[in-house]
All heavy atoms as TSV, in Angstrom:
chain	resi	resn	atom	element	x	y	z
A	1	MET	N	N	7.196	-3.758	166.205
A	1	MET	CA	C	7.433	-2.399	166.152
A	1	MET	C	C	8.877	-2.249	166.466
A	1	MET	O	O	9.399	-2.809	167.504
A	1	MET	CB	C	6.586	-1.613	167.134
A	1	MET	CG	C	6.825	-0.176	167.225
A	1	MET	SD	S	6.153	0.427	168.690
A	1	MET	CE	C	5.372	1.862	168.159
A	2	TYR	N	N	9.612	-1.336	165.814
A	2	TYR	CA	C	10.934	-0.977	165.998
A	2	TYR	C	C	11.078	0.451	166.256
A	2	TYR	O	O	10.290	1.243	165.799
A	2	TYR	CB	C	11.823	-1.343	164.801
A	2	TYR	CG	C	11.852	-2.860	164.546
A	2	TYR	CD1	C	10.908	-3.472	163.661
A	2	TYR	CD2	C	12.683	-3.623	165.318
A	2	TYR	CE1	C	10.956	-4.785	163.423
A	2	TYR	CE2	C	12.741	-5.025	165.064
A	2	TYR	CZ	C	11.884	-5.604	164.108
A	2	TYR	OH	O	11.867	-6.933	163.933
A	3	GLU	N	N	12.062	0.897	167.069
A	3	GLU	CA	C	12.225	2.252	167.388
A	3	GLU	C	C	13.685	2.623	167.173
A	3	GLU	O	O	14.572	1.847	167.551
A	3	GLU	CB	C	11.932	2.513	168.793
A	3	GLU	CG	C	12.000	3.947	169.269
A	3	GLU	CD	C	11.536	4.153	170.668
A	3	GLU	OE1	O	10.509	3.639	171.066
A	3	GLU	OE2	O	12.265	4.887	171.274
A	4	SER	N	N	13.933	3.754	166.511
A	4	SER	CA	C	15.274	4.244	166.261
A	4	SER	C	C	15.319	5.636	166.669
A	4	SER	O	O	14.370	6.352	166.498
A	4	SER	CB	C	15.683	4.082	164.836
A	4	SER	OG	O	15.646	2.804	164.378
A	5	HIS	N	N	16.511	6.167	167.036
A	5	HIS	CA	C	16.746	7.586	167.351
A	5	HIS	C	C	17.937	8.067	166.510
A	5	HIS	O	O	18.937	7.323	166.482
A	5	HIS	CB	C	17.002	7.727	168.907
A	5	HIS	CG	C	15.952	7.361	169.756
A	5	HIS	ND1	N	15.053	8.184	170.349
A	5	HIS	CD2	C	15.528	6.105	170.127
A	5	HIS	CE1	C	14.164	7.563	170.995
A	5	HIS	NE2	N	14.379	6.238	170.974
A	6	LEU	N	N	17.663	9.131	165.856
A	6	LEU	CA	C	18.761	9.728	165.080
A	6	LEU	C	C	19.126	11.124	165.638
A	6	LEU	O	O	18.204	11.943	166.048
A	6	LEU	CB	C	18.295	9.930	163.693
A	6	LEU	CG	C	17.898	8.640	162.870
A	6	LEU	CD1	C	17.387	9.059	161.515
A	6	LEU	CD2	C	19.085	7.763	162.766
A	7	THR	N	N	20.371	11.446	165.640
A	7	THR	CA	C	20.831	12.767	166.001
A	7	THR	C	C	21.439	13.365	164.821
A	7	THR	O	O	22.237	12.814	164.170
A	7	THR	CB	C	21.852	12.696	167.161
A	7	THR	OG1	O	21.372	11.977	168.262
A	7	THR	CG2	C	22.333	14.108	167.563
A	8	VAL	N	N	20.833	14.561	164.472
A	8	VAL	CA	C	21.313	15.218	163.189
A	8	VAL	C	C	21.609	16.642	163.585
A	8	VAL	O	O	21.057	17.227	164.555
A	8	VAL	CB	C	20.365	15.236	162.097
A	8	VAL	CG1	C	20.171	13.750	161.673
A	8	VAL	CG2	C	19.005	15.815	162.493
A	9	LEU	N	N	22.557	17.246	162.935
A	9	LEU	CA	C	22.888	18.632	163.131
A	9	LEU	C	C	22.356	19.423	161.852
A	9	LEU	O	O	22.892	19.215	160.769
A	9	LEU	CB	C	24.366	18.892	163.235
A	9	LEU	CG	C	24.879	20.304	163.325
A	9	LEU	CD1	C	24.309	20.940	164.569
A	9	LEU	CD2	C	26.452	20.305	163.304
A	10	CYS	N	N	21.330	20.173	162.054
A	10	CYS	CA	C	20.785	20.983	161.050
A	10	CYS	C	C	20.041	22.195	161.568
A	10	CYS	O	O	19.642	22.164	162.737
A	10	CYS	CB	C	19.889	20.173	160.073
A	10	CYS	SG	S	18.408	19.452	160.821
A	11	GLU	N	N	19.890	23.186	160.772
A	11	GLU	CA	C	19.166	24.378	161.199
A	11	GLU	C	C	18.551	25.081	160.018
A	11	GLU	O	O	18.791	24.668	158.877
A	11	GLU	CB	C	20.106	25.371	161.916
A	11	GLU	CG	C	21.248	25.758	161.107
A	11	GLU	CD	C	22.303	26.604	161.888
A	11	GLU	OE1	O	22.278	26.562	163.107
A	11	GLU	OE2	O	23.056	27.294	161.219
A	12	GLY	N	N	17.734	25.941	160.288
A	12	GLY	CA	C	17.093	26.813	159.299
A	12	GLY	C	C	16.266	26.013	158.271
A	12	GLY	O	O	15.425	25.183	158.626
A	13	ASP	N	N	16.591	26.164	156.974
A	13	ASP	CA	C	15.877	25.473	155.916
A	13	ASP	C	C	16.020	23.917	155.978
A	13	ASP	O	O	15.054	23.246	155.729
A	13	ASP	CB	C	16.315	25.981	154.511
A	13	ASP	CG	C	15.854	27.387	154.211
A	13	ASP	OD1	O	14.855	27.846	154.847
A	13	ASP	OD2	O	16.534	27.963	153.382
A	14	GLU	N	N	17.212	23.495	156.389
A	14	GLU	CA	C	17.377	22.057	156.547
A	14	GLU	C	C	16.487	21.464	157.575
A	14	GLU	O	O	15.938	20.415	157.360
A	14	GLU	CB	C	18.826	21.699	156.887
A	14	GLU	CG	C	19.830	21.997	155.841
A	14	GLU	CD	C	21.330	21.697	156.262
A	14	GLU	OE1	O	21.628	22.025	157.480
A	14	GLU	OE2	O	21.992	21.158	155.480
A	15	LEU	N	N	16.422	22.172	158.705
A	15	LEU	CA	C	15.485	21.690	159.823
A	15	LEU	C	C	14.031	21.657	159.343
A	15	LEU	O	O	13.349	20.635	159.536
A	15	LEU	CB	C	15.655	22.569	160.985
A	15	LEU	CG	C	14.851	22.210	162.218
A	15	LEU	CD1	C	15.044	20.774	162.656
A	15	LEU	CD2	C	14.999	23.196	163.347
A	16	ARG	N	N	13.580	22.716	158.672
A	16	ARG	CA	C	12.228	22.794	158.119
A	16	ARG	C	C	11.977	21.611	157.050
A	16	ARG	O	O	10.877	20.995	157.107
A	16	ARG	CB	C	11.865	24.148	157.667
A	16	ARG	CG	C	11.642	25.136	158.763
A	16	ARG	CD	C	11.277	26.508	158.250
A	16	ARG	NE	N	12.439	27.263	157.686
A	16	ARG	CZ	C	13.304	27.796	158.419
A	16	ARG	NH1	N	13.323	27.830	159.614
A	16	ARG	NH2	N	14.370	28.500	157.771
A	17	ARG	N	N	12.956	21.314	156.339
A	17	ARG	CA	C	12.853	20.339	155.358
A	17	ARG	C	C	12.734	18.965	156.012
A	17	ARG	O	O	11.864	18.093	155.602
A	17	ARG	CB	C	14.033	20.278	154.366
A	17	ARG	CG	C	13.791	19.461	153.116
A	17	ARG	CD	C	14.893	19.570	152.175
A	17	ARG	NE	N	15.943	18.617	152.560
A	17	ARG	CZ	C	17.215	18.713	152.192
A	17	ARG	NH1	N	17.612	19.633	151.454
A	17	ARG	NH2	N	18.046	17.765	152.637
A	18	LEU	N	N	13.494	18.708	157.073
A	18	LEU	CA	C	13.356	17.486	157.824
A	18	LEU	C	C	12.029	17.339	158.523
A	18	LEU	O	O	11.439	16.216	158.473
A	18	LEU	CB	C	14.541	17.396	158.869
A	18	LEU	CG	C	14.623	16.211	159.772
A	18	LEU	CD1	C	14.724	14.879	158.978
A	18	LEU	CD2	C	15.746	16.345	160.789
A	19	GLU	N	N	11.577	18.422	159.008
A	19	GLU	CA	C	10.240	18.342	159.659
A	19	GLU	C	C	9.139	18.084	158.668
A	19	GLU	O	O	8.224	17.207	158.954
A	19	GLU	CB	C	9.854	19.804	160.289
A	19	GLU	CG	C	10.701	20.061	161.567
A	19	GLU	CD	C	10.547	21.469	161.986
A	19	GLU	OE1	O	10.209	22.401	161.118
A	19	GLU	OE2	O	10.614	21.746	163.189
A	20	ARG	N	N	9.159	18.566	157.469
A	20	ARG	CA	C	8.246	18.232	156.410
A	20	ARG	C	C	8.300	16.855	155.973
A	20	ARG	O	O	7.343	16.148	155.749
A	20	ARG	CB	C	8.386	19.248	155.203
A	20	ARG	CG	C	7.912	20.638	155.431
A	20	ARG	CD	C	7.874	21.462	154.176
A	20	ARG	NE	N	9.111	21.515	153.434
A	20	ARG	CZ	C	10.107	22.446	153.648
A	20	ARG	NH1	N	9.913	23.406	154.521
A	20	ARG	NH2	N	11.178	22.358	152.971
A	21	TRP	N	N	9.532	16.372	155.801
A	21	TRP	CA	C	9.787	14.991	155.464
A	21	TRP	C	C	9.128	14.042	156.486
A	21	TRP	O	O	8.503	13.138	156.041
A	21	TRP	CB	C	11.289	14.680	155.303
A	21	TRP	CG	C	11.619	13.232	155.073
A	21	TRP	CD1	C	11.726	12.624	153.855
A	21	TRP	CD2	C	11.886	12.266	156.004
A	21	TRP	NE1	N	12.050	11.388	153.952
A	21	TRP	CE2	C	12.181	11.064	155.252
A	21	TRP	CE3	C	11.903	12.162	157.317
A	21	TRP	CZ2	C	12.524	9.868	155.863
A	21	TRP	CZ3	C	12.256	10.929	157.947
A	21	TRP	CH2	C	12.435	9.826	157.212
A	22	ALA	N	N	9.319	14.302	157.731
A	22	ALA	CA	C	8.722	13.430	158.735
A	22	ALA	C	C	7.182	13.563	158.769
A	22	ALA	O	O	6.479	12.596	158.975
A	22	ALA	CB	C	9.315	13.815	160.135
A	23	ALA	N	N	6.674	14.704	158.555
A	23	ALA	CA	C	5.230	14.957	158.587
A	23	ALA	C	C	4.525	14.114	157.481
A	23	ALA	O	O	3.383	13.780	157.634
A	23	ALA	CB	C	4.881	16.536	158.467
A	24	ARG	N	N	5.222	13.846	156.421
A	24	ARG	CA	C	4.604	13.104	155.286
A	24	ARG	C	C	4.582	11.584	155.534
A	24	ARG	O	O	4.101	10.863	154.715
A	24	ARG	CB	C	5.330	13.421	153.939
A	24	ARG	CG	C	5.082	14.834	153.480
A	24	ARG	CD	C	5.560	15.045	152.069
A	24	ARG	NE	N	6.940	14.679	151.887
A	24	ARG	CZ	C	8.001	15.610	152.025
A	24	ARG	NH1	N	7.679	16.932	152.236
A	24	ARG	NH2	N	9.203	15.232	151.805
A	25	ARG	N	N	5.263	11.189	156.635
A	25	ARG	CA	C	5.340	9.739	156.863
A	25	ARG	C	C	4.589	9.333	158.214
A	25	ARG	O	O	5.042	9.791	159.246
A	25	ARG	CB	C	6.807	9.370	156.962
A	25	ARG	CG	C	7.496	9.353	155.627
A	25	ARG	CD	C	8.930	9.624	155.644
A	25	ARG	NE	N	9.427	9.567	154.318
A	25	ARG	CZ	C	9.423	10.565	153.433
A	25	ARG	NH1	N	8.900	11.731	153.844
A	25	ARG	NH2	N	9.954	10.456	152.260
A	26	PRO	N	N	3.493	8.723	158.075
A	26	PRO	CA	C	2.679	8.396	159.242
A	26	PRO	C	C	3.405	7.483	160.311
A	26	PRO	O	O	3.116	7.461	161.540
A	26	PRO	CB	C	1.460	7.704	158.765
A	26	PRO	CG	C	1.899	7.160	157.389
A	26	PRO	CD	C	2.894	8.101	156.858
A	27	ASP	N	N	4.469	6.834	159.829
A	27	ASP	CA	C	5.211	5.943	160.761
A	27	ASP	C	C	6.434	6.616	161.418
A	27	ASP	O	O	7.199	5.903	162.212
A	27	ASP	CB	C	5.645	4.663	160.063
A	27	ASP	CG	C	6.467	4.965	158.854
A	27	ASP	OD1	O	6.328	6.029	158.266
A	27	ASP	OD2	O	7.193	4.032	158.392
A	28	VAL	N	N	6.634	7.896	161.231
A	28	VAL	CA	C	7.743	8.622	161.731
A	28	VAL	C	C	7.274	9.652	162.673
A	28	VAL	O	O	6.377	10.464	162.318
A	28	VAL	CB	C	8.576	9.258	160.616
A	28	VAL	CG1	C	9.667	10.158	161.125
A	28	VAL	CG2	C	9.214	8.277	159.691
A	29	ARG	N	N	7.829	9.706	163.864
A	29	ARG	CA	C	7.539	10.761	164.800
A	29	ARG	C	C	8.832	11.658	164.927
A	29	ARG	O	O	9.838	11.223	165.171
A	29	ARG	CB	C	7.161	10.260	166.182
A	29	ARG	CG	C	6.755	11.383	167.135
A	29	ARG	CD	C	6.330	10.837	168.451
A	29	ARG	NE	N	7.620	10.692	169.262
A	29	ARG	CZ	C	7.648	10.173	170.439
A	29	ARG	NH1	N	6.478	9.733	171.008
A	29	ARG	NH2	N	8.793	10.044	171.064
A	30	PHE	N	N	8.541	12.958	164.686
A	30	PHE	CA	C	9.718	13.958	164.717
A	30	PHE	C	C	9.695	14.640	165.985
A	30	PHE	O	O	8.668	15.277	166.358
A	30	PHE	CB	C	9.695	14.809	163.474
A	30	PHE	CG	C	10.710	15.855	163.430
A	30	PHE	CD1	C	11.997	15.555	162.950
A	30	PHE	CD2	C	10.538	17.208	163.920
A	30	PHE	CE1	C	12.949	16.526	162.884
A	30	PHE	CE2	C	11.457	18.123	163.886
A	30	PHE	CZ	C	12.741	17.812	163.348
A	31	THR	N	N	10.795	14.699	166.716
A	31	THR	CA	C	10.939	15.492	167.978
A	31	THR	C	C	12.268	16.301	167.880
A	31	THR	O	O	13.268	15.711	167.586
A	31	THR	CB	C	10.935	14.608	169.143
A	31	THR	OG1	O	9.851	13.737	169.204
A	31	THR	CG2	C	11.153	15.424	170.484
A	32	HIS	N	N	12.153	17.621	168.004
A	32	HIS	CA	C	13.302	18.475	167.877
A	32	HIS	C	C	13.727	18.817	169.295
A	32	HIS	O	O	12.983	19.374	170.065
A	32	HIS	CB	C	12.904	19.822	167.157
A	32	HIS	CG	C	14.071	20.705	167.067
A	32	HIS	ND1	N	13.874	22.020	166.781
A	32	HIS	CD2	C	15.349	20.516	167.109
A	32	HIS	CE1	C	15.059	22.606	166.756
A	32	HIS	NE2	N	15.967	21.748	167.012
A	33	ILE	N	N	14.914	18.451	169.684
A	33	ILE	CA	C	15.488	18.633	170.998
A	33	ILE	C	C	16.733	19.543	170.718
A	33	ILE	O	O	17.634	19.163	170.040
A	33	ILE	CB	C	15.887	17.428	171.710
A	33	ILE	CG1	C	14.681	16.537	171.933
A	33	ILE	CG2	C	16.526	17.714	173.063
A	33	ILE	CD1	C	14.936	15.114	172.387
A	34	ALA	N	N	16.797	20.716	171.351
A	34	ALA	CA	C	17.940	21.612	171.239
A	34	ALA	C	C	18.811	21.389	172.409
A	34	ALA	O	O	18.339	21.646	173.556
A	34	ALA	CB	C	17.443	23.086	171.091
A	35	LEU	N	N	19.986	21.034	172.149
A	35	LEU	CA	C	20.975	20.853	173.253
A	35	LEU	C	C	21.783	22.085	173.492
A	35	LEU	O	O	22.367	22.630	172.471
A	35	LEU	CB	C	21.828	19.550	173.008
A	35	LEU	CG	C	21.139	18.287	172.837
A	35	LEU	CD1	C	22.103	17.271	172.407
A	35	LEU	CD2	C	20.275	17.963	174.017
A	36	ALA	N	N	22.127	22.480	174.669
A	36	ALA	CA	C	22.950	23.668	174.963
A	36	ALA	C	C	24.189	22.952	175.483
A	36	ALA	O	O	24.266	22.386	176.579
A	36	ALA	CB	C	22.365	24.494	176.118
A	37	ARG	N	N	25.213	23.066	174.751
A	37	ARG	CA	C	26.497	22.372	175.052
A	37	ARG	C	C	27.571	23.412	175.216
A	37	ARG	O	O	28.464	23.591	174.404
A	37	ARG	CB	C	26.947	21.450	173.842
A	37	ARG	CG	C	25.903	20.368	173.737
A	37	ARG	CD	C	26.446	19.388	172.674
A	37	ARG	NE	N	25.458	18.292	172.554
A	37	ARG	CZ	C	25.793	17.101	172.132
A	37	ARG	NH1	N	26.925	16.919	171.662
A	37	ARG	NH2	N	24.922	16.142	171.985
A	38	ARG	N	N	27.539	23.989	176.375
A	38	ARG	CA	C	28.643	24.873	176.778
A	38	ARG	C	C	28.489	25.155	178.217
A	38	ARG	O	O	27.570	24.932	178.918
A	38	ARG	CB	C	28.478	26.257	176.004
A	38	ARG	CG	C	27.271	27.094	176.451
A	38	ARG	CD	C	27.200	28.426	175.643
A	38	ARG	NE	N	28.172	29.399	175.961
A	38	ARG	CZ	C	28.225	30.218	177.035
A	38	ARG	NH1	N	27.306	30.072	177.881
A	38	ARG	NH2	N	29.117	31.111	177.191
A	39	ARG	N	N	29.683	25.659	178.813
A	39	ARG	CA	C	29.673	25.977	180.164
A	39	ARG	C	C	29.249	27.446	180.307
A	39	ARG	O	O	29.627	28.257	179.531
A	39	ARG	CB	C	31.055	25.685	180.716
A	39	ARG	CG	C	31.434	24.347	180.817
A	39	ARG	CD	C	32.843	24.158	181.302
A	39	ARG	NE	N	33.143	22.796	181.238
A	39	ARG	CZ	C	34.091	22.262	181.950
A	39	ARG	NH1	N	34.726	22.909	182.871
A	39	ARG	NH2	N	34.407	20.981	181.760
A	40	PHE	N	N	28.497	27.689	181.295
A	40	PHE	CA	C	28.027	29.072	181.570
A	40	PHE	C	C	29.146	29.815	182.412
A	40	PHE	O	O	29.630	29.312	183.426
A	40	PHE	CB	C	26.724	29.047	182.339
A	40	PHE	CG	C	25.576	28.638	181.515
A	40	PHE	CD1	C	25.146	27.278	181.510
A	40	PHE	CD2	C	24.965	29.392	180.557
A	40	PHE	CE1	C	24.120	26.824	180.752
A	40	PHE	CE2	C	24.004	29.019	179.757
A	40	PHE	CZ	C	23.517	27.703	179.852
A	41	ASP	N	N	29.555	30.969	181.921
A	41	ASP	CA	C	30.673	31.628	182.515
A	41	ASP	C	C	30.282	33.128	182.639
A	41	ASP	O	O	31.171	34.002	182.614
A	41	ASP	CB	C	31.941	31.476	181.666
A	41	ASP	CG	C	31.689	32.019	180.226
A	41	ASP	OD1	O	30.628	32.522	179.842
A	41	ASP	OD2	O	32.684	31.847	179.416
A	42	GLY	N	N	29.051	33.485	182.895
A	42	GLY	CA	C	28.722	34.882	183.093
A	42	GLY	C	C	27.973	35.520	181.826
A	42	GLY	O	O	27.549	36.563	181.904
A	43	ARG	N	N	28.011	34.747	180.785
A	43	ARG	CA	C	27.399	35.268	179.529
A	43	ARG	C	C	26.071	34.506	179.250
A	43	ARG	O	O	25.629	34.410	178.116
A	43	ARG	CB	C	28.381	35.114	178.352
A	43	ARG	CG	C	29.644	35.975	178.488
A	43	ARG	CD	C	30.550	35.686	177.301
A	43	ARG	NE	N	31.035	34.309	177.340
A	43	ARG	CZ	C	31.692	33.776	176.398
A	43	ARG	NH1	N	31.912	34.430	175.233
A	43	ARG	NH2	N	32.188	32.607	176.538
A	44	GLU	N	N	25.440	34.103	180.394
A	44	GLU	CA	C	24.290	33.287	180.248
A	44	GLU	C	C	23.123	34.116	179.512
A	44	GLU	O	O	22.415	33.529	178.711
A	44	GLU	CB	C	23.717	32.891	181.607
A	44	GLU	CG	C	24.625	31.848	182.276
A	44	GLU	CD	C	25.697	32.551	183.194
A	44	GLU	OE1	O	25.857	33.782	183.041
A	44	GLU	OE2	O	26.402	31.853	183.883
A	45	ALA	N	N	22.952	35.386	179.824
A	45	ALA	CA	C	21.823	36.138	179.180
A	45	ALA	C	C	22.126	36.225	177.653
A	45	ALA	O	O	21.161	36.112	176.923
A	45	ALA	CB	C	21.772	37.539	179.830
A	46	GLU	N	N	23.345	36.461	177.231
A	46	GLU	CA	C	23.597	36.612	175.848
A	46	GLU	C	C	23.352	35.161	175.137
A	46	GLU	O	O	22.709	35.191	174.191
A	46	GLU	CB	C	25.108	36.916	175.607
A	46	GLU	CG	C	25.513	36.961	174.157
A	46	GLU	CD	C	27.009	37.098	174.026
A	46	GLU	OE1	O	27.706	37.522	174.999
A	46	GLU	OE2	O	27.530	36.767	172.910
A	47	PHE	N	N	23.850	34.190	175.804
A	47	PHE	CA	C	23.530	32.830	175.160
A	47	PHE	C	C	22.107	32.491	175.086
A	47	PHE	O	O	21.567	32.001	174.073
A	47	PHE	CB	C	24.296	31.787	176.041
A	47	PHE	CG	C	24.068	30.364	175.632
A	47	PHE	CD1	C	24.603	29.883	174.385
A	47	PHE	CD2	C	23.232	29.558	176.331
A	47	PHE	CE1	C	24.272	28.551	173.988
A	47	PHE	CE2	C	22.936	28.176	175.949
A	47	PHE	CZ	C	23.512	27.749	174.742
A	48	ALA	N	N	21.411	32.716	176.203
A	48	ALA	CA	C	19.941	32.526	176.260
A	48	ALA	C	C	19.199	33.312	175.218
A	48	ALA	O	O	18.320	32.779	174.540
A	48	ALA	CB	C	19.380	32.835	177.671
A	49	GLY	N	N	19.586	34.503	174.960
A	49	GLY	CA	C	18.984	35.352	173.881
A	49	GLY	C	C	19.274	34.732	172.522
A	49	GLY	O	O	18.295	34.664	171.689
A	50	ARG	N	N	20.478	34.353	172.299
A	50	ARG	CA	C	20.773	33.730	170.936
A	50	ARG	C	C	19.991	32.447	170.742
A	50	ARG	O	O	19.515	32.120	169.690
A	50	ARG	CB	C	22.261	33.482	170.773
A	50	ARG	CG	C	23.073	34.710	170.690
A	50	ARG	CD	C	24.457	34.578	170.076
A	50	ARG	NE	N	25.058	33.281	170.483
A	50	ARG	CZ	C	26.007	33.250	171.550
A	50	ARG	NH1	N	26.284	34.200	172.255
A	50	ARG	NH2	N	26.547	31.992	171.823
A	51	LEU	N	N	19.874	31.702	171.847
A	51	LEU	CA	C	19.068	30.427	171.809
A	51	LEU	C	C	17.679	30.619	171.520
A	51	LEU	O	O	17.075	29.945	170.606
A	51	LEU	CB	C	19.298	29.671	173.106
A	51	LEU	CG	C	18.685	28.278	173.234
A	51	LEU	CD1	C	19.278	27.281	172.107
A	51	LEU	CD2	C	18.944	27.582	174.555
A	52	ARG	N	N	17.093	31.589	172.163
A	52	ARG	CA	C	15.685	31.955	171.932
A	52	ARG	C	C	15.454	32.382	170.473
A	52	ARG	O	O	14.506	31.948	169.852
A	52	ARG	CB	C	15.206	33.019	172.876
A	52	ARG	CG	C	14.734	32.515	174.280
A	52	ARG	CD	C	14.042	33.585	175.041
A	52	ARG	NE	N	14.865	34.722	175.253
A	52	ARG	CZ	C	15.636	34.885	176.259
A	52	ARG	NH1	N	15.814	33.923	177.130
A	52	ARG	NH2	N	16.333	35.970	176.464
A	53	ALA	N	N	16.325	33.199	169.975
A	53	ALA	CA	C	16.230	33.626	168.627
A	53	ALA	C	C	16.383	32.513	167.581
A	53	ALA	O	O	15.678	32.410	166.617
A	53	ALA	CB	C	17.301	34.692	168.335
A	54	ALA	N	N	17.264	31.542	167.924
A	54	ALA	CA	C	17.447	30.452	166.995
A	54	ALA	C	C	16.246	29.503	167.025
A	54	ALA	O	O	15.975	28.893	166.012
A	54	ALA	CB	C	18.720	29.621	167.419
A	55	LEU	N	N	15.592	29.378	168.133
A	55	LEU	CA	C	14.464	28.439	168.251
A	55	LEU	C	C	13.117	29.004	167.956
A	55	LEU	O	O	12.124	28.278	167.699
A	55	LEU	CB	C	14.456	27.874	169.676
A	55	LEU	CG	C	15.549	27.015	170.115
A	55	LEU	CD1	C	15.426	26.592	171.590
A	55	LEU	CD2	C	15.628	25.761	169.156
A	56	ALA	N	N	13.035	30.311	167.906
A	56	ALA	CA	C	11.755	30.939	167.599
A	56	ALA	C	C	11.046	30.455	166.307
A	56	ALA	O	O	9.821	30.192	166.401
A	56	ALA	CB	C	11.925	32.538	167.598
A	57	PRO	N	N	11.704	30.303	165.214
A	57	PRO	CA	C	11.064	29.776	164.020
A	57	PRO	C	C	10.454	28.363	164.312
A	57	PRO	O	O	9.508	27.985	163.728
A	57	PRO	CB	C	12.165	29.765	162.940
A	57	PRO	CG	C	13.151	30.669	163.465
A	57	PRO	CD	C	13.026	30.628	164.910
A	58	THR	N	N	11.113	27.574	165.106
A	58	THR	CA	C	10.738	26.172	165.319
A	58	THR	C	C	9.395	26.137	165.980
A	58	THR	O	O	8.563	25.266	165.758
A	58	THR	CB	C	11.823	25.499	166.187
A	58	THR	OG1	O	13.045	25.500	165.469
A	58	THR	CG2	C	11.403	24.032	166.366
A	59	PHE	N	N	9.170	27.067	166.952
A	59	PHE	CA	C	7.960	27.061	167.768
A	59	PHE	C	C	6.883	28.027	167.314
A	59	PHE	O	O	5.828	28.179	167.909
A	59	PHE	CB	C	8.314	27.325	169.227
A	59	PHE	CG	C	9.170	26.302	169.705
A	59	PHE	CD1	C	10.506	26.444	169.985
A	59	PHE	CD2	C	8.666	24.919	169.972
A	59	PHE	CE1	C	11.313	25.399	170.462
A	59	PHE	CE2	C	9.503	23.979	170.521
A	59	PHE	CZ	C	10.789	24.182	170.776
A	60	ALA	N	N	7.107	28.683	166.156
A	60	ALA	CA	C	6.116	29.533	165.633
A	60	ALA	C	C	4.915	28.839	165.113
A	60	ALA	O	O	4.988	27.731	164.648
A	60	ALA	CB	C	6.779	30.349	164.428
A	61	ALA	N	N	3.758	29.543	165.196
A	61	ALA	CA	C	2.549	28.905	164.683
A	61	ALA	C	C	2.639	28.654	163.151
A	61	ALA	O	O	3.214	29.511	162.474
A	61	ALA	CB	C	1.365	29.828	165.023
A	62	PRO	N	N	2.094	27.628	162.708
A	62	PRO	CA	C	2.149	27.356	161.260
A	62	PRO	C	C	1.349	28.329	160.468
A	62	PRO	O	O	0.278	28.880	160.922
A	62	PRO	CB	C	1.501	25.927	161.102
A	62	PRO	CG	C	1.066	25.569	162.398
A	62	PRO	CD	C	1.481	26.607	163.459
A	63	ALA	N	N	1.861	28.722	159.277
A	63	ALA	CA	C	1.205	29.689	158.411
A	63	ALA	C	C	-0.019	29.078	157.872
A	63	ALA	O	O	-0.114	27.850	157.617
A	63	ALA	CB	C	2.194	30.126	157.299
A	64	GLY	N	N	-0.987	29.855	157.677
A	64	GLY	CA	C	-2.210	29.459	157.024
A	64	GLY	C	C	-3.352	29.553	157.835
A	64	GLY	O	O	-4.315	29.603	158.107
């Protein structure tokens, strides 16, 4: 057994396409980790709101 980790920058439709690609492969496990790469300088609430909005589609219940 071999293990590899890939870091990719994608969002929206690209992210959903990557999730579907991984779901079709039984030997691939897909884990989405969102990294917050900035220093907090008093705008934490604004940043947290944008982050929640960006991640909401990722954690939404599947349609159907």
